[in-house]
C-alpha positions in Angstrom: 17.4 30.7 -29.7 17.8 28.8 -32.9 17.1 30.1 -36.2 13.4 30.7 -36.9 11.1 31.4 -39.9 8.8 33.9 -38.3 4.7 33.2 -39.3 5.9 29.7 -40.4 2.8 27.5 -39.3 3.5 24.7 -36.6 7.2 25.3 -36.2 7.0 25.5 -32.6 5.9 21.6 -33.0 9.1 20.7 -34.9 12.1 19.3 -33.1 15.3 21.2 -33.6 16.9 19.1 -36.2 13.6 18.7 -38.1 13.6 20.6 -42.1 11.3 23.5 -42.3 9.5 23.6 -45.5 8.4 27.1 -46.0 5.7 28.0 -48.8 6.8 31.5 -49.2 3.3 32.6 -50.8 2.0 32.2 -47.2 4.3 34.6 -45.5 3.2 38.0 -45.1 5.1 41.0 -46.5 6.5 42.9 -43.7 7.6 46.7 -44.3 11.1 47.9 -44.0 12.3 51.1 -42.6 12.9 52.3 -46.1 9.5 53.5 -48.0 8.9 51.4 -51.1 10.9 48.2 -49.7 9.0 45.2 -48.3 10.2 42.0 -46.9 9.7 38.3 -46.4 11.7 36.6 -43.9 12.5 33.1 -44.7 15.3 32.6 -42.1 16.2 34.8 -38.9 18.7 34.1 -36.1 18.8 37.0 -33.9 21.6 36.3 -31.9 24.0 36.2 -34.8 22.3 38.6 -37.3 21.7 35.8 -39.9 19.1 36.6 -42.2 17.6 35.5 -45.7 14.5 37.4 -47.0 13.0 38.1 -49.9 12.7 41.9 -50.7 10.3 43.5 -53.0 11.4 46.8 -54.3 8.7 49.4 -55.8 9.7 51.3 -58.8 12.2 54.3 -57.9 12.8 52.9 -54.1 16.2 53.6 -52.9 18.2 52.2 -49.8 20.3 55.0 -48.2 23.9 54.9 -47.6 24.7 51.8 -45.6 27.8 49.6 -45.1 27.6 45.8 -45.3 29.0 44.3 -41.9 29.7 41.0 -43.4 29.3 39.4 -46.9 25.8 40.0 -48.2 24.5 38.1 -51.4 21.7 38.9 -53.6 19.9 36.9 -56.2 17.6 39.1 -58.7 14.6 37.1 -59.4 12.9 40.2 -61.4 13.6 43.6 -62.3 17.0 45.4 -61.3 19.1 47.2 -58.7 22.0 49.7 -59.6 24.4 51.6 -57.6 27.7 53.6 -58.4 29.8 50.3 -59.3 27.1 48.9 -61.6 23.7 47.2 -62.2 22.5 43.6 -61.4 19.3 42.1 -63.3 16.9 39.6 -63.0 18.6 36.1 -63.1 22.0 37.4 -62.2 23.5 37.6 -58.8 25.8 40.1 -56.5 28.0 39.3 -53.4 29.3 42.3 -51.4 32.4 42.0 -49.2 32.5 43.1 -45.7 33.1 46.5 -45.7 31.4 47.5 -49.0 29.4 50.9 -48.6 26.8 51.9 -51.4 23.4 53.5 -52.2 20.9 50.8 -53.9 18.2 52.1 -56.1 15.8 50.0 -58.3 14.6 52.4 -61.2 11.5 49.9 -62.3 11.1 47.6 -59.0 12.6 44.6 -58.2 12.2 41.2 -56.3 15.5 40.0 -54.6 16.6 37.0 -52.4 19.2 38.1 -49.9 21.4 36.4 -47.5 22.9 38.5 -44.6 25.4 37.1 -42.0 24.9 40.4 -40.1 22.5 43.2 -40.4 23.4 46.4 -42.8 24.9 49.6 -40.6 23.4 52.6 -42.1 25.4 55.6 -42.5 23.4 58.7 -43.7 19.8 59.9 -43.6 17.0 59.2 -40.9 18.3 55.5 -40.6 22.0 56.7 -39.8 23.3 54.6 -36.9 20.8 51.8 -37.1 20.9 48.2 -38.7 18.3 46.6 -40.7 16.7 43.6 -38.8 
């Protein structure tokens, strides 16, 4: 299966080499397993784990200890994310190498564009042993 954008109207009628123009405002917010964090999937390729998504963090949301299985990239559109290494704020970008482990928090909420090559692996709490998909 090729990469897709879930809920993209008419995608099934496009050829394999056609561009996909995504009206992000038309995509639904999808809950994640973490309370206070929702996502809009912009592109996904289930076979490889490739994922581009917009994440909306409620104020005070926290993502439990997890490991980045491959490089992860985040561009902050609004708000901020903090962890033990630092803080990234609106207009800034952070990328994390394979093997990076951290707990992420958003004290005041955030809107984040993220790029994953493979899903995160959760190490603690209720999500331990699972991957974010």
